[in-house]
mmCIF file of the N, C-alpha and C atoms, coordinates in Angstrom:
data_MODEL
# 
_entry.id   MODEL 
# 
loop_
_atom_site.group_PDB 
_atom_site.id 
_atom_site.type_symbol 
_atom_site.label_atom_id 
_atom_site.label_alt_id 
_atom_site.label_comp_id 
_atom_site.label_asym_id 
_atom_site.label_entity_id 
_atom_site.label_seq_id 
_atom_site.pdbx_PDB_ins_code 
_atom_site.Cartn_x 
_atom_site.Cartn_y 
_atom_site.Cartn_z 
_atom_site.occupancy 
_atom_site.B_iso_or_equiv 
_atom_site.pdbx_formal_charge 
_atom_site.auth_seq_id 
_atom_site.auth_comp_id 
_atom_site.auth_asym_id 
_atom_site.auth_atom_id 
_atom_site.pdbx_PDB_model_num 
ATOM 1   N N  . MET A 1 1  ? -4.825 1.541  -31.810 1.00 0.00 ? 1  MET A N  1 
ATOM 2   C CA . MET A 1 1  ? -3.686 1.391  -30.887 1.00 0.00 ? 1  MET A CA 1 
ATOM 3   C C  . MET A 1 1  ? -2.912 0.118  -31.241 1.00 0.00 ? 1  MET A C  1 
ATOM 4   N N  . THR A 1 2  ? -1.660 0.293  -31.587 1.00 0.00 ? 2  THR A N  1 
ATOM 5   C CA . THR A 1 2  ? -0.847 -0.842 -32.011 1.00 0.00 ? 2  THR A CA 1 
ATOM 6   C C  . THR A 1 2  ? -0.251 -1.574 -30.817 1.00 0.00 ? 2  THR A C  1 
ATOM 7   N N  . ASP A 1 3  ? 0.308  -2.755 -31.089 1.00 0.00 ? 3  ASP A N  1 
ATOM 8   C CA . ASP A 1 3  ? 0.949  -3.526 -30.023 1.00 0.00 ? 3  ASP A CA 1 
ATOM 9   C C  . ASP A 1 3  ? 2.103  -2.754 -29.410 1.00 0.00 ? 3  ASP A C  1 
ATOM 10  N N  . GLU A 1 4  ? 2.825  -2.030 -30.253 1.00 0.00 ? 4  GLU A N  1 
ATOM 11  C CA . GLU A 1 4  ? 3.988  -1.280 -29.755 1.00 0.00 ? 4  GLU A CA 1 
ATOM 12  C C  . GLU A 1 4  ? 3.556  -0.192 -28.770 1.00 0.00 ? 4  GLU A C  1 
ATOM 13  N N  . GLU A 1 5  ? 2.450  0.478  -29.073 1.00 0.00 ? 5  GLU A N  1 
ATOM 14  C CA . GLU A 1 5  ? 1.956  1.528  -28.166 1.00 0.00 ? 5  GLU A CA 1 
ATOM 15  C C  . GLU A 1 5  ? 1.543  0.929  -26.820 1.00 0.00 ? 5  GLU A C  1 
ATOM 16  N N  . ILE A 1 6  ? 0.855  -0.201 -26.886 1.00 0.00 ? 6  ILE A N  1 
ATOM 17  C CA . ILE A 1 6  ? 0.433  -0.860 -25.644 1.00 0.00 ? 6  ILE A CA 1 
ATOM 18  C C  . ILE A 1 6  ? 1.649  -1.270 -24.832 1.00 0.00 ? 6  ILE A C  1 
ATOM 19  N N  . ARG A 1 7  ? 2.644  -1.843 -25.518 1.00 0.00 ? 7  ARG A N  1 
ATOM 20  C CA . ARG A 1 7  ? 3.846  -2.300 -24.825 1.00 0.00 ? 7  ARG A CA 1 
ATOM 21  C C  . ARG A 1 7  ? 4.589  -1.124 -24.192 1.00 0.00 ? 7  ARG A C  1 
ATOM 22  N N  . ARG A 1 8  ? 4.647  -0.001 -24.933 1.00 0.00 ? 8  ARG A N  1 
ATOM 23  C CA . ARG A 1 8  ? 5.351  1.171  -24.411 1.00 0.00 ? 8  ARG A CA 1 
ATOM 24  C C  . ARG A 1 8  ? 4.636  1.711  -23.175 1.00 0.00 ? 8  ARG A C  1 
ATOM 25  N N  . ARG A 1 9  ? 3.295  1.704  -23.216 1.00 0.00 ? 9  ARG A N  1 
ATOM 26  C CA . ARG A 1 9  ? 2.524  2.204  -22.079 1.00 0.00 ? 9  ARG A CA 1 
ATOM 27  C C  . ARG A 1 9  ? 2.723  1.295  -20.860 1.00 0.00 ? 9  ARG A C  1 
ATOM 28  N N  . GLN A 1 10 ? 2.708  -0.025 -21.103 1.00 0.00 ? 10 GLN A N  1 
ATOM 29  C CA . GLN A 1 10 ? 2.916  -0.961 -20.001 1.00 0.00 ? 10 GLN A CA 1 
ATOM 30  C C  . GLN A 1 10 ? 4.315  -0.790 -19.420 1.00 0.00 ? 10 GLN A C  1 
ATOM 31  N N  . ARG A 1 11 ? 5.314  -0.559 -20.292 1.00 0.00 ? 11 ARG A N  1 
ATOM 32  C CA . ARG A 1 11 ? 6.693  -0.404 -19.830 1.00 0.00 ? 11 ARG A CA 1 
ATOM 33  C C  . ARG A 1 11 ? 6.840  0.858  -18.984 1.00 0.00 ? 11 ARG A C  1 
ATOM 34  N N  . SER A 1 12 ? 6.238  1.966  -19.436 1.00 0.00 ? 12 SER A N  1 
ATOM 35  C CA . SER A 1 12 ? 6.347  3.208  -18.673 1.00 0.00 ? 12 SER A CA 1 
ATOM 36  C C  . SER A 1 12 ? 5.638  3.065  -17.329 1.00 0.00 ? 12 SER A C  1 
ATOM 37  N N  . ARG A 1 13 ? 4.520  2.337  -17.324 1.00 0.00 ? 13 ARG A N  1 
ATOM 38  C CA . ARG A 1 13 ? 3.812  2.133  -16.057 1.00 0.00 ? 13 ARG A CA 1 
ATOM 39  C C  . ARG A 1 13 ? 4.640  1.257  -15.121 1.00 0.00 ? 13 ARG A C  1 
ATOM 40  N N  . ALA A 1 14 ? 5.306  0.250  -15.670 1.00 0.00 ? 14 ALA A N  1 
ATOM 41  C CA . ALA A 1 14 ? 6.146  -0.635 -14.860 1.00 0.00 ? 14 ALA A CA 1 
ATOM 42  C C  . ALA A 1 14 ? 7.314  0.141  -14.269 1.00 0.00 ? 14 ALA A C  1 
ATOM 43  N N  . ILE A 1 15 ? 7.902  1.025  -15.064 1.00 0.00 ? 15 ILE A N  1 
ATOM 44  C CA . ILE A 1 15 ? 9.021  1.840  -14.575 1.00 0.00 ? 15 ILE A CA 1 
ATOM 45  C C  . ILE A 1 15 ? 8.535  2.762  -13.462 1.00 0.00 ? 15 ILE A C  1 
ATOM 46  N N  . ALA A 1 16 ? 7.370  3.359  -13.645 1.00 0.00 ? 16 ALA A N  1 
ATOM 47  C CA . ALA A 1 16 ? 6.825  4.257  -12.629 1.00 0.00 ? 16 ALA A CA 1 
ATOM 48  C C  . ALA A 1 16 ? 6.577  3.491  -11.329 1.00 0.00 ? 16 ALA A C  1 
ATOM 49  N N  . MET A 1 17 ? 6.041  2.287  -11.420 1.00 0.00 ? 17 MET A N  1 
ATOM 50  C CA . MET A 1 17 ? 5.780  1.483  -10.226 1.00 0.00 ? 17 MET A CA 1 
ATOM 51  C C  . MET A 1 17 ? 7.085  1.111  -9.531  1.00 0.00 ? 17 MET A C  1 
ATOM 52  N N  . ALA A 1 18 ? 8.122  0.803  -10.316 1.00 0.00 ? 18 ALA A N  1 
ATOM 53  C CA . ALA A 1 18 ? 9.427  0.452  -9.743  1.00 0.00 ? 18 ALA A CA 1 
ATOM 54  C C  . ALA A 1 18 ? 10.015 1.641  -8.991  1.00 0.00 ? 18 ALA A C  1 
ATOM 55  N N  . VAL A 1 19 ? 9.888  2.831  -9.581  1.00 0.00 ? 19 VAL A N  1 
ATOM 56  C CA . VAL A 1 19 ? 10.409 4.042  -8.931  1.00 0.00 ? 19 VAL A CA 1 
ATOM 57  C C  . VAL A 1 19 ? 9.663  4.290  -7.619  1.00 0.00 ? 19 VAL A C  1 
ATOM 58  N N  . LEU A 1 20 ? 8.338  4.159  -7.656  1.00 0.00 ? 20 LEU A N  1 
ATOM 59  C CA . LEU A 1 20 ? 7.548  4.365  -6.439  1.00 0.00 ? 20 LEU A CA 1 
ATOM 60  C C  . LEU A 1 20 ? 7.926  3.351  -5.366  1.00 0.00 ? 20 LEU A C  1 
ATOM 61  N N  . LEU A 1 21 ? 8.165  2.110  -5.782  1.00 0.00 ? 21 LEU A N  1 
ATOM 62  C CA . LEU A 1 21 ? 8.528  1.073  -4.822  1.00 0.00 ? 21 LEU A CA 1 
ATOM 63  C C  . LEU A 1 21 ? 9.862  1.395  -4.161  1.00 0.00 ? 21 LEU A C  1 
ATOM 64  N N  . VAL A 1 22 ? 10.839 1.825  -4.974  1.00 0.00 ? 22 VAL A N  1 
ATOM 65  C CA . VAL A 1 22 ? 12.157 2.184  -4.437  1.00 0.00 ? 22 VAL A CA 1 
ATOM 66  C C  . VAL A 1 22 ? 12.038 3.359  -3.464  1.00 0.00 ? 22 VAL A C  1 
ATOM 67  N N  . LEU A 1 23 ? 11.240 4.373  -3.836  1.00 0.00 ? 23 LEU A N  1 
ATOM 68  C CA . LEU A 1 23 ? 11.059 5.527  -2.947  1.00 0.00 ? 23 LEU A CA 1 
ATOM 69  C C  . LEU A 1 23 ? 10.418 5.101  -1.629  1.00 0.00 ? 23 LEU A C  1 
ATOM 70  N N  . PHE A 1 24 ? 9.452  4.192  -1.701  1.00 0.00 ? 24 PHE A N  1 
ATOM 71  C CA . PHE A 1 24 ? 8.780  3.717  -0.497  1.00 0.00 ? 24 PHE A CA 1 
ATOM 72  C C  . PHE A 1 24 ? 9.752  2.980  0.414   1.00 0.00 ? 24 PHE A C  1 
ATOM 73  N N  . VAL A 1 25 ? 10.589 2.117  -0.187  1.00 0.00 ? 25 VAL A N  1 
ATOM 74  C CA . VAL A 1 25 ? 11.575 1.368  0.600   1.00 0.00 ? 25 VAL A CA 1 
ATOM 75  C C  . VAL A 1 25 ? 12.562 2.321  1.264   1.00 0.00 ? 25 VAL A C  1 
ATOM 76  N N  . LEU A 1 26 ? 13.018 3.334  0.513   1.00 0.00 ? 26 LEU A N  1 
ATOM 77  C CA . LEU A 1 26 ? 13.955 4.311  1.078   1.00 0.00 ? 26 LEU A CA 1 
ATOM 78  C C  . LEU A 1 26 ? 13.308 5.080  2.223   1.00 0.00 ? 26 LEU A C  1 
ATOM 79  N N  . LEU A 1 27 ? 12.031 5.400  2.070   1.00 0.00 ? 27 LEU A N  1 
ATOM 80  C CA . LEU A 1 27 ? 11.312 6.132  3.119   1.00 0.00 ? 27 LEU A CA 1 
ATOM 81  C C  . LEU A 1 27 ? 11.239 5.295  4.394   1.00 0.00 ? 27 LEU A C  1 
ATOM 82  N N  . VAL A 1 28 ? 10.857 4.035  4.267   1.00 0.00 ? 28 VAL A N  1 
ATOM 83  C CA . VAL A 1 28 ? 10.772 3.145  5.427   1.00 0.00 ? 28 VAL A CA 1 
ATOM 84  C C  . VAL A 1 28 ? 12.150 2.981  6.064   1.00 0.00 ? 28 VAL A C  1 
ATOM 85  N N  . TYR A 1 29 ? 13.182 2.840  5.231   1.00 0.00 ? 29 TYR A N  1 
ATOM 86  C CA . TYR A 1 29 ? 14.553 2.680  5.726   1.00 0.00 ? 29 TYR A CA 1 
ATOM 87  C C  . TYR A 1 29 ? 14.987 3.916  6.515   1.00 0.00 ? 29 TYR A C  1 
ATOM 88  N N  . ALA A 1 30 ? 14.692 5.102  5.965   1.00 0.00 ? 30 ALA A N  1 
ATOM 89  C CA . ALA A 1 30 ? 15.075 6.350  6.638   1.00 0.00 ? 30 ALA A CA 1 
ATOM 90  C C  . ALA A 1 30 ? 14.340 6.500  7.966   1.00 0.00 ? 30 ALA A C  1 
ATOM 91  N N  . ILE A 1 31 ? 13.046 6.149  7.996   1.00 0.00 ? 31 ILE A N  1 
ATOM 92  C CA . ILE A 1 31 ? 12.276 6.241  9.232   1.00 0.00 ? 31 ILE A CA 1 
ATOM 93  C C  . ILE A 1 31 ? 12.836 5.274  10.273  1.00 0.00 ? 31 ILE A C  1 
ATOM 94  N N  . THR A 1 32 ? 13.204 4.075  9.829   1.00 0.00 ? 32 THR A N  1 
ATOM 95  C CA . THR A 1 32 ? 13.758 3.079  10.753  1.00 0.00 ? 32 THR A CA 1 
ATOM 96  C C  . THR A 1 32 ? 15.052 3.587  11.366  1.00 0.00 ? 32 THR A C  1 
ATOM 97  N N  . ILE A 1 33 ? 15.938 4.135  10.546  1.00 0.00 ? 33 ILE A N  1 
ATOM 98  C CA . ILE A 1 33 ? 17.209 4.656  11.048  1.00 0.00 ? 33 ILE A CA 1 
ATOM 99  C C  . ILE A 1 33 ? 16.952 5.816  12.016  1.00 0.00 ? 33 ILE A C  1 
ATOM 100 N N  . ALA A 1 34 ? 16.019 6.685  11.679  1.00 0.00 ? 34 ALA A N  1 
ATOM 101 C CA . ALA A 1 34 ? 15.708 7.826  12.530  1.00 0.00 ? 34 ALA A CA 1 
ATOM 102 C C  . ALA A 1 34 ? 15.178 7.346  13.892  1.00 0.00 ? 34 ALA A C  1 
ATOM 103 N N  . LYS A 1 35 ? 14.357 6.297  13.887  1.00 0.00 ? 35 LYS A N  1 
ATOM 104 C CA . LYS A 1 35 ? 13.808 5.772  15.135  1.00 0.00 ? 35 LYS A CA 1 
ATOM 105 C C  . LYS A 1 35 ? 14.898 5.102  15.968  1.00 0.00 ? 35 LYS A C  1 
ATOM 106 N N  . MET A 1 36 ? 15.890 4.509  15.311  1.00 0.00 ? 36 MET A N  1 
ATOM 107 C CA . MET A 1 36 ? 16.980 3.868  16.034  1.00 0.00 ? 36 MET A CA 1 
ATOM 108 C C  . MET A 1 36 ? 17.889 4.916  16.676  1.00 0.00 ? 36 MET A C  1 
ATOM 109 N N  . GLY A 1 37 ? 17.784 6.156  16.248  1.00 0.00 ? 37 GLY A N  1 
ATOM 110 C CA . GLY A 1 37 ? 18.511 7.230  16.899  1.00 0.00 ? 37 GLY A CA 1 
ATOM 111 C C  . GLY A 1 37 ? 19.897 7.497  16.336  1.00 0.00 ? 37 GLY A C  1 
ATOM 112 N N  . LEU A 1 38 ? 20.171 7.024  15.127  1.00 0.00 ? 38 LEU A N  1 
ATOM 113 C CA . LEU A 1 38 ? 21.494 7.280  14.548  1.00 0.00 ? 38 LEU A CA 1 
ATOM 114 C C  . LEU A 1 38 ? 21.611 8.738  14.116  1.00 0.00 ? 38 LEU A C  1 
ATOM 115 N N  . TYR A 1 39 ? 20.482 9.346  13.768  1.00 0.00 ? 39 TYR A N  1 
ATOM 116 C CA . TYR A 1 39 ? 20.531 10.747 13.330  1.00 0.00 ? 39 TYR A CA 1 
ATOM 117 C C  . TYR A 1 39 ? 20.656 11.688 14.528  1.00 0.00 ? 39 TYR A C  1 
ATOM 118 N N  . SER A 1 40 ? 20.065 11.287 15.654  1.00 0.00 ? 40 SER A N  1 
ATOM 119 C CA . SER A 1 40 ? 20.129 12.147 16.839  1.00 0.00 ? 40 SER A CA 1 
ATOM 120 C C  . SER A 1 40 ? 21.215 11.644 17.767  1.00 0.00 ? 40 SER A C  1 
ATOM 121 N N  . SER A 1 41 ? 22.440 11.741 17.340  1.00 0.00 ? 41 SER A N  1 
ATOM 122 C CA . SER A 1 41 ? 23.566 11.222 18.125  1.00 0.00 ? 41 SER A CA 1 
ATOM 123 C C  . SER A 1 41 ? 23.934 12.205 19.229  1.00 0.00 ? 41 SER A C  1 
# 
């Protein structure tokens, strides 16, 4: 396993974690808005 392969694997894992983090933040944001009652006007 070369350095480039390790780096590529770490990069793909970092991207996956970033995507999951963004999805989690959006989920919390959507739940907060729903609880505030903006959707049920």
